[in-house]
N, C-alpha and C positions, 0 to 999 in steps of 0.2 A: 504138545509136540514132543516127539521122541527123537533124541539125537544119537547118532552113532559117530563117535569121534575117535581119531587115532590117539593111542595112548603111549606114553613113554613107559618103558619097562622098569625104570628105577624107582618108581613111587612106592612099591610094596614088596621090596626084596625079601622081607622077613616072613612072608606068608606064602601059602600054597593054594592052588586051585581056586575055588569060588571066593575064598577070603582075599586072595591076592587081587582078583578081578574087582571085588567090591572096594578094596582100599584104593585101587587105581581110579575107579569111578569117583570116589569121594574126592580125591585130589583134583581131578578134572572139574568136577562140579564146583569145587571151591574156587577154581581159577576163572570160571565163566563170568564174564561181565555182561549181565543182561538186565539193565535197568527196567523196572516195572514188571519183572517176571520172578517167579519162584522156581528155583532150580533144585530138583529133588532127585534122589536115587532110590529106585525100587523096581522089583520085577526084572532085575538084570539090565535096566536101562537108566539113562540120565533123562529126566523128564522136565521140560520147561513149560510152565503155564503162566498166564498173566495174573497179576494180583487182582484181588476182588474188585468188582465194579463199584463206582461211587454210590450207586443206589443201595449198596449193602451197608453203608456206613451207619445209618440210623439203627437198623436191627443189630448190627455187631456191637455198637455202643451199648445198647440196652442189655444185650447178652453179657458183655464183659462186666457191666455194673452189677448185674444180678449174681453172677458167679463170684465176683470179688466179695460181695456182701455175705455170701454163704460158703466161702471156701474153708476147707479145714485149716486149723491153726498152722501158721507158718507157710501157707501157700498163697500165691497171688495169681489173679486172672490177667492175661495179657493177649494182645494181638500183634505184638512185635514180630518181625520176620526172623525167627531163629529156627534152626533145623535140629531135630532130635534124632539120635542114632539108635537104630533097632538092630543090634548085632546079629541076633538069631535069624532075622529075616533079610539080612544084608540090605538094609534100607536106611535112608536119611530123609526125613519128612519134615516139612514146615507147615504145621496145621494153621488154619485161619485164626482160631482162638484156642487157648489152652490154659489150664490151671497147673502151676508148677511150683515146686519147692525151690525157691531162689537160693537157699543155702547150698544146694547141690551145684551151683554155678562156680566151681572152683578151678576147672581146667581152663587153659588158655588156647582152646581150639574153637573152630567155627561150629562145632557140633556138641549139643547138650545130651546128657544121658536120658534115655527113655524112662528109666526108673524114677526120675524126678517128677513125672507127670501123674496127676490125679484125674485129669479129664482132657479130652481134645474135642474140638468142634470144627466141622467142615461145612461151608456153605457152597453147594454145588454151582457150577456154571456149565456152559456148553462144553468147554474143553476139559473140565475136571470131573464131571458127574460119573462117568464110567469107572474111573479109578477110585473115586470116593465110595462108590457102592460095592466095589469088589476087592481090589488089591489092598487098599488102605483099611477097609473093614477087616480083612484077614490079619493084617499086620497089627493094627491096634488091638484087635480082639484077643491077642495072645498075652498082652501085658498092661494095657491102659485100663484103669478101673471103669471109666465111663467115656463113651463116644456119642456125641451129639451130631447127628447127620441131618442137616437142613437141606432138604430136597427142594430147591427153588423152582424146579419145573413142576413138580406135583403139589407144591405148596404145603408140605408136611414135614414134620420133625419126627425122626426115629431116635429114641434113646436106647443105646445098647449098654449092657452092664454084665458083670460077672465074667471077666475074661478067663480063658482056659487054653490048654494046648490046642484045642480044636476051634477056638474062637469064642465069641460071646455066647453065653448060655441063655440070656434073657434080652428081650427088647419090647418096647412099647412105641406105637406110632399114633400121632395126633395131627389133625389139620392145624395149619397156622391160625392163631387167634384163640386156640383152646389152651388151657393150662396143662402142664404135665409134671408129674413128680420126678425129680432128679434123685436117684438113689444114693446110698452111702458111697463115699464119705461125705456127701453133701446134705441129703435129706431136706430138700425144700421144693416148693412148687414154682416152676419156671413160668413166667408170663410171656407168651409168644405173640402178643398183640402187635408189637413193633414190626413183626414180619408180614402183617397183612396189608401194609401200605403199598 
């Protein structure tokens, strides 16, 4: 769901143009009370989507456990609802699963720095699939080392890596149930059998 809301003009008085608009959207997104929904900012919009389905709990749990066991030193795998800010893309996104440096959690704002991420994972749904495959792929592909895109419709996982100014330089796709290598900074084989149920 894309929302267009009236904005107060005093939220971002120290910024101009697109940055001012983005800061105003962040303030609005932070104020939205939408239980059971993820409220994000990207593509010039405030986007609300429902939290993952209960049927995703088992595969998400398996994913988090495997990522936690193989995370780089000092990093933790989580599926808690936090938003990461991507200033260059004017985006604030709450991935389904992520691996993060918790020592970077020093600010007292609702938004964490994207630089603290080593990996993000998205499990598509009917409402999120389009953005997960396009806009979020572009945003993550400029700074996050690894993006795991679980296409729940096609029943396949695409592992994106090597971010660059133009997006990810490499990717590998496997059907659910097959193992796949997760590249540096992880370097382990992910078991995807939990996604076949």
